[in-house]
MARBA-3410 file (N, C-alpha, C, O; in Angstrom, 1 decimal):
100
18.1,15.0,-8.7,17.9,13.6,-9.0,19.2,12.9,-9.3,20.0,13.5,-10.0 ~ 19.4,11.8,-8.7,20.6,11.0,-9.0,20.6,10.3,-10.3,19.5,10.2,-10.9 ~ 21.7,9.8,-10.7,21.8,8.9,-11.9,20.9,7.7,-11.6,20.9,7.1,-10.5 ~ 20.2,7.2,-12.6,19.4,6.0,-12.5,20.2,4.8,-12.1,21.3,4.6,-12.6 ~ 19.7,4.1,-11.1,20.4,2.8,-10.7,20.1,1.7,-11.7,18.9,1.5,-12.0
21.1,1.0,-12.1,20.9,0.0,-13.1,20.7,-1.4,-12.5,21.0,-1.6,-11.3 ~ 20.1,-2.3,-13.3,20.0,-3.7,-12.8,21.3,-4.3,-12.4,21.4,-5.1,-11.5 ~ 22.3,-3.9,-13.2,23.7,-4.4,-12.9,24.1,-4.0,-11.5,24.7,-4.7,-10.8 ~ 23.9,-2.7,-11.2,24.2,-2.2,-9.8,23.5,-2.9,-8.7,24.0,-3.3,-7.7 ~ 22.2,-3.2,-9.0,21.4,-3.9,-8.0,21.9,-5.3,-7.8,22.0,-5.8,-6.7
22.3,-6.0,-8.9,22.8,-7.3,-8.9,24.2,-7.3,-8.1,24.4,-8.2,-7.3 ~ 25.0,-6.3,-8.3,26.2,-6.2,-7.5,26.0,-6.0,-6.0,26.6,-6.7,-5.2 ~ 25.0,-5.2,-5.7,24.6,-5.0,-4.3,24.1,-6.4,-3.7,24.5,-6.7,-2.6 ~ 23.3,-7.1,-4.4,22.8,-8.4,-4.0,23.9,-9.4,-3.7,23.9,-10.2,-2.8 ~ 24.9,-9.3,-4.6,26.1,-10.2,-4.5,26.8,-9.9,-3.2,27.4,-10.8,-2.5
26.9,-8.6,-2.9,27.7,-8.2,-1.7,26.9,-8.3,-0.4,27.5,-8.7,0.6 ~ 25.6,-7.9,-0.4,24.8,-7.9,0.8,23.7,-8.9,0.9,23.1,-9.0,2.0 ~ 23.5,-9.7,-0.1,22.3,-10.7,-0.1,21.1,-10.1,-0.7,21.2,-9.0,-1.3 ~ 20.0,-10.8,-0.7,18.8,-10.4,-1.4,18.0,-9.3,-0.7,16.9,-8.9,-1.1 ~ 18.5,-8.7,0.4,17.7,-7.7,1.2,18.0,-6.3,0.7,18.5,-5.5,1.5
17.8,-6.1,-0.6,18.0,-4.7,-1.2,16.6,-4.1,-1.4,15.7,-4.8,-2.0 ~ 16.4,-2.9,-1.0,15.1,-2.3,-1.1,15.2,-0.9,-1.9,16.2,-0.2,-1.8 ~ 14.1,-0.6,-2.6,14.0,0.7,-3.2,12.9,1.4,-2.4,11.8,0.9,-2.2 ~ 13.2,2.7,-2.0,12.3,3.5,-1.3,11.9,4.7,-2.2,12.7,5.7,-2.3 ~ 10.8,4.6,-2.9,10.4,5.8,-3.7,9.7,6.8,-2.9,8.9,6.5,-2.0
10.0,8.1,-3.2,9.3,9.2,-2.5,8.3,9.8,-3.5,8.5,9.7,-4.7 ~ 7.2,10.3,-3.0,6.2,10.9,-3.8,6.7,12.1,-4.6,6.1,12.6,-5.6 ~ 7.9,12.7,-4.2,8.5,13.8,-4.9,9.3,13.4,-6.1,9.9,14.2,-6.8 ~ 9.4,12.1,-6.4,10.1,11.6,-7.6,11.4,11.0,-7.3,12.0,10.2,-8.1 ~ 12.0,11.2,-6.1,13.3,10.6,-5.8,13.1,9.2,-5.4,12.0,8.7,-5.0
14.2,8.4,-5.5,14.2,7.0,-5.0,15.5,6.7,-4.4,16.6,7.1,-4.9 ~ 15.5,6.1,-3.2,16.7,5.7,-2.5,16.8,4.2,-2.4,15.8,3.5,-2.4 ~ 18.0,3.7,-2.5,18.2,2.2,-2.4,19.0,2.0,-1.1,20.0,2.6,-0.8 ~ 18.5,1.0,-0.4,19.1,0.7,0.9,19.1,-0.9,1.0,18.5,-1.6,0.3 ~ 19.9,-1.3,2.0,20.0,-2.7,2.3,19.3,-2.8,3.7,19.2,-1.9,4.4
18.9,-4.0,4.1,18.4,-4.2,5.4,19.6,-4.1,6.4,20.7,-4.5,6.1 ~ 19.3,-3.5,7.6,20.3,-3.4,8.6,20.6,-4.7,9.2,19.7,-5.6,9.3 ~ 21.8,-4.9,9.6,22.2,-6.1,10.3,21.9,-5.9,11.8,21.7,-4.8,12.3 ~ 21.8,-7.1,12.5,21.5,-7.0,13.9,22.4,-6.1,14.7,22.0,-5.4,15.6 ~ 23.7,-6.2,14.4,24.7,-5.4,15.2,24.5,-3.9,14.9,24.7,-3.1,15.8
24.0,-3.6,13.7,23.7,-2.2,13.4,22.5,-1.7,14.2,22.4,-0.6,14.7 ~ 21.5,-2.6,14.3,20.3,-2.2,15.0,20.6,-2.1,16.5,20.2,-1.1,17.2 ~ 21.4,-3.0,17.0,21.8,-3.0,18.4,22.6,-1.7,18.8,22.4,-1.1,19.8 ~ 23.4,-1.3,17.8,24.3,-0.1,18.1,23.5,1.2,18.3,23.9,2.1,19.0 ~ 22.3,1.3,17.6,21.5,2.5,17.7,20.3,2.3,18.7,19.5,3.2,18.8
20.2,1.1,19.3,19.2,0.9,20.2,19.1,1.9,21.4,18.0,2.3,21.8 ~ 20.2,2.4,21.9,20.1,3.4,22.9,19.3,4.7,22.5,18.7,5.4,23.3 ~ 19.3,5.0,21.2,18.5,6.1,20.7,17.0,5.9,20.9,16.3,6.8,21.3 ~ 16.6,4.6,20.7,15.1,4.3,21.0,14.8,4.5,22.5,13.8,5.0,22.9 ~ 15.7,4.0,23.3,15.5,4.0,24.8,15.5,5.5,25.2,14.8,5.8,26.2
16.1,6.4,24.5,16.1,7.8,24.9,15.0,8.5,24.2,14.8,9.7,24.3 ~ 14.1,7.8,23.5,13.0,8.4,22.8,13.3,9.2,21.5,12.5,10.0,21.1 ~ 14.5,8.9,21.0,14.9,9.6,19.7,14.6,8.7,18.5,15.5,8.2,17.9 ~ 13.3,8.5,18.2,12.9,7.6,17.2,13.3,8.1,15.8,13.7,7.3,15.0 ~ 13.2,9.4,15.5,13.6,9.9,14.2,15.1,9.8,14.0,15.6,9.4,12.9
15.9,10.1,15.0,17.4,9.9,14.9,17.7,8.4,14.7,18.7,8.1,14.0 ~ 17.0,7.6,15.4,17.2,6.1,15.2,17.0,5.7,13.8,17.9,5.1,13.2 ~ 15.9,6.1,13.2,15.6,5.8,11.8,16.6,6.4,10.8,17.1,5.7,9.9 ~ 16.9,7.7,11.0,17.9,8.3,10.1,19.3,7.7,10.2,20.0,7.6,9.2 ~ 19.7,7.3,11.4,21.0,6.7,11.5,21.0,5.4,10.8,22.0,5.1,10.1
20.0,4.6,10.9,20.0,3.3,10.2,19.9,3.6,8.7,20.6,2.9,7.9 ~ 19.2,4.5,8.3,19.1,4.9,6.8,20.4,5.2,6.3,20.9,4.7,5.3 ~ 21.1,6.1,7.0,22.5,6.6,6.5,23.4,5.4,6.5,24.3,5.3,5.6 ~ 23.3,4.5,7.4,24.2,3.4,7.5,24.0,2.4,6.4,24.9,1.8,5.8 ~ 22.7,2.2,6.0,22.3,1.2,5.0,22.1,1.8,3.6,21.8,1.0,2.7
22.3,3.1,3.4,22.1,3.7,2.1,23.1,3.2,1.1,24.3,3.1,1.4 ~ 22.6,2.8,-0.1,23.5,2.2,-1.1,23.6,3.2,-2.3,24.7,3.3,-2.9 ~ 22.5,3.8,-2.7,22.6,4.7,-3.9,21.2,5.3,-4.2,20.3,5.2,-3.4 ~ 21.1,5.8,-5.4,19.9,6.5,-5.8,20.0,8.0,-5.4,21.1,8.5,-5.4 ~ 18.9,8.6,-5.0,18.9,10.0,-4.7,19.4,10.2,-3.2,18.9,9.5,-2.3
20.3,11.1,-3.0,20.8,11.4,-1.7,19.9,12.4,-1.1,19.9,13.6,-1.5 ~ 19.0,12.0,-0.2,18.0,13.0,0.4,18.5,13.5,1.8,17.7,14.1,2.5 ~ 19.7,13.2,2.2,20.2,13.5,3.5,20.2,15.1,3.7,20.2,15.5,4.9 ~ 20.2,15.8,2.7,20.3,17.3,2.8,18.9,17.9,3.0,18.8,19.1,3.2 ~ 17.8,17.1,2.9,16.5,17.6,3.0,15.8,16.9,4.1,15.5,15.7,4.0
15.5,17.6,5.2,15.0,17.0,6.4,13.7,16.2,6.2,13.5,15.1,6.7 ~ 12.8,16.8,5.4,11.5,16.2,5.2,11.6,14.9,4.4,11.0,13.9,4.7 ~ 12.4,14.9,3.4,12.6,13.7,2.5,13.4,12.7,3.3,13.1,11.5,3.2 ~ 14.4,13.1,4.0,15.2,12.1,4.8,14.3,11.4,5.8,14.4,10.2,6.0 ~ 13.5,12.2,6.5,12.6,11.6,7.5,11.6,10.6,6.9,11.3,9.5,7.4
11.1,11.0,5.7,10.2,10.1,5.0,10.8,8.8,4.6,10.3,7.7,4.8 ~ 12.0,8.9,4.0,12.7,7.7,3.5,13.2,6.8,4.7,13.0,5.6,4.7 ~ 13.7,7.5,5.7,14.2,6.8,6.9,13.1,6.1,7.7,13.3,5.0,8.3 ~ 11.9,6.6,7.6,10.8,5.9,8.3,10.4,4.5,7.8,9.7,3.8,8.5 ~ 11.0,4.2,6.7,10.7,2.8,6.1,11.8,1.8,6.5,11.6,0.6,6.2
12.8,2.2,7.3,13.9,1.3,7.6,13.5,0.0,8.3,14.0,-1.1,8.0 ~ 12.7,0.1,9.3,12.3,-1.1,10.1,11.5,-2.0,9.3,11.4,-3.2,9.6 ~ 10.8,-1.5,8.2,10.1,-2.4,7.3,11.0,-3.3,6.5,10.6,-4.3,5.9 ~ 12.3,-2.9,6.4,13.3,-3.7,5.6,13.8,-4.9,6.3,14.5,-5.7,5.8 ~ 13.6,-4.9,7.7,14.0,-6.0,8.5,13.1,-7.2,8.3,11.9,-7.1,8.7
13.6,-8.2,7.7,12.8,-9.4,7.5,12.8,-10.3,8.7,13.8,-10.5,9.3 ~ 11.6,-10.7,9.0,11.5,-11.6,10.2,10.8,-12.9,9.9,10.2,-13.0,8.8 ~ 11.0,-13.9,10.7,10.4,-15.2,10.6,9.7,-15.5,11.9,10.3,-15.3,13.0 ~ 8.5,-15.9,11.8,7.8,-16.2,13.0,8.2,-17.6,13.6,8.6,-18.5,12.8 ~ 8.2,-17.7,14.8,8.6,-19.0,15.5,7.5,-19.3,16.5,6.8,-18.4,17.1
7.3,-20.6,16.7,6.3,-21.0,17.7,7.1,-21.5,19.0,8.3,-21.5,19.1 ~ 6.3,-21.8,20.0,6.8,-22.4,21.2,5.9,-23.5,21.7,4.7,-23.3,21.8 ~ 6.5,-24.6,21.9,5.7,-25.8,22.4,6.3,-26.2,23.7,7.4,-26.6,23.8 ~ 5.4,-26.3,24.7,5.8,-26.8,26.0,5.8,-28.3,25.9,4.8,-28.9,25.4 ~ 6.8,-28.9,26.4,7.0,-30.4,26.3,6.8,-31.0,27.7,6.9,-32.2,27.8
END
């Protein structure tokens, strides 16, 4: 288990990366802190999706966006579980389309 992440640390991350900071708790007691990936980071790993490497895609984004908390990269099961939440961190806004 890693050292507890403080509110001060979270505030520092928000100052650096914006409000898109997320906590990913695992049922095993660990918790990982990540930021939302940027569009350029998503685009950079897009070829992995096209090659059908969904797990590698998620774990690459997770490792890129990991900020602190418990480092689960050494445990394949925990890494896969935490990484599977990465696309949920991408905030979207719906848009409409009106033909004129």
